[in-house]
C-alpha positions in Angstrom: 57.7 18.1 0.6 60.1 20.0 2.6 60.9 22.3 0.0 56.7 23.0 -0.6 56.7 25.1 3.0 59.1 27.2 1.8 57.3 28.6 -1.3 55.4 31.6 -0.8 52.0 32.0 -1.4 52.3 33.7 -5.1 55.0 30.8 -5.5 52.1 28.1 -5.6 49.6 29.9 -7.1 52.4 29.8 -10.2 52.7 26.1 -9.3 49.0 25.1 -9.3 48.5 27.1 -12.8 51.4 25.3 -14.7 50.1 22.1 -13.1 47.0 22.6 -15.0 48.2 23.7 -18.1 50.3 20.6 -18.2 47.6 18.3 -17.8 45.2 20.2 -20.5 48.4 19.6 -22.5 48.1 15.9 -21.3 44.3 15.6 -21.7 44.5 17.3 -25.0 46.9 14.7 -26.1 45.2 11.4 -24.6 42.1 12.6 -26.3 43.5 12.8 -29.5 44.9 9.6 -29.2 44.1 7.7 -32.9 42.5 10.9 -34.4 43.6 11.0 -37.8 44.4 14.7 -39.2 42.6 16.1 -42.6 39.0 15.4 -44.1 37.3 12.3 -42.4 34.4 12.4 -44.5 31.8 14.6 -42.6 28.9 15.0 -44.1 27.2 18.2 -42.5 23.6 17.4 -43.7 23.3 13.9 -42.9 21.8 12.8 -39.7 24.3 9.8 -39.1 27.2 10.3 -36.5 30.3 8.3 -37.1 33.2 8.4 -34.6 36.3 8.1 -36.4 38.3 4.8 -37.0 40.9 4.2 -33.8 39.7 7.9 -31.8 38.4 7.1 -28.6 34.1 7.1 -27.9 33.4 10.3 -25.9 32.7 8.6 -22.7 36.4 7.4 -23.0 37.7 11.3 -23.2 35.4 12.3 -20.8 36.8 10.0 -18.1 40.0 11.1 -19.3 39.1 14.6 -18.5 37.6 14.0 -15.1 39.9 11.9 -13.8 43.1 14.8 -15.0 40.7 17.5 -13.2 40.6 15.5 -10.3 44.3 14.6 -10.0 44.6 18.4 -10.4 42.2 19.5 -8.1 43.4 17.1 -5.1 47.1 18.2 -6.0 45.7 22.2 -6.0 44.7 21.8 -2.3 47.6 19.6 -1.2 49.9 22.7 -2.9 47.8 26.1 -1.4 47.1 24.1 1.9 48.6 26.4 4.8 51.8 25.5 5.8 51.7 23.8 8.9 54.5 24.9 11.8 56.0 21.8 13.4 
């Protein structure tokens, strides 16, 4: 983490934003695992809900996003923390 101390405030902010974008891409990929491309028999007037075969349940996707958000928040705190002079 020596290289992190040499970064300025603006460079640290850019690093946090880039980390957020990378985690968003990872979350989109992980949340879409198993989804089929194209039409999947959606009936807009029916009351039935249907999960695509092989697609993750909504609560699993929720936990994926919560985990990635937690990682981003903890990493942001560590990156943006004021450098300690040793």
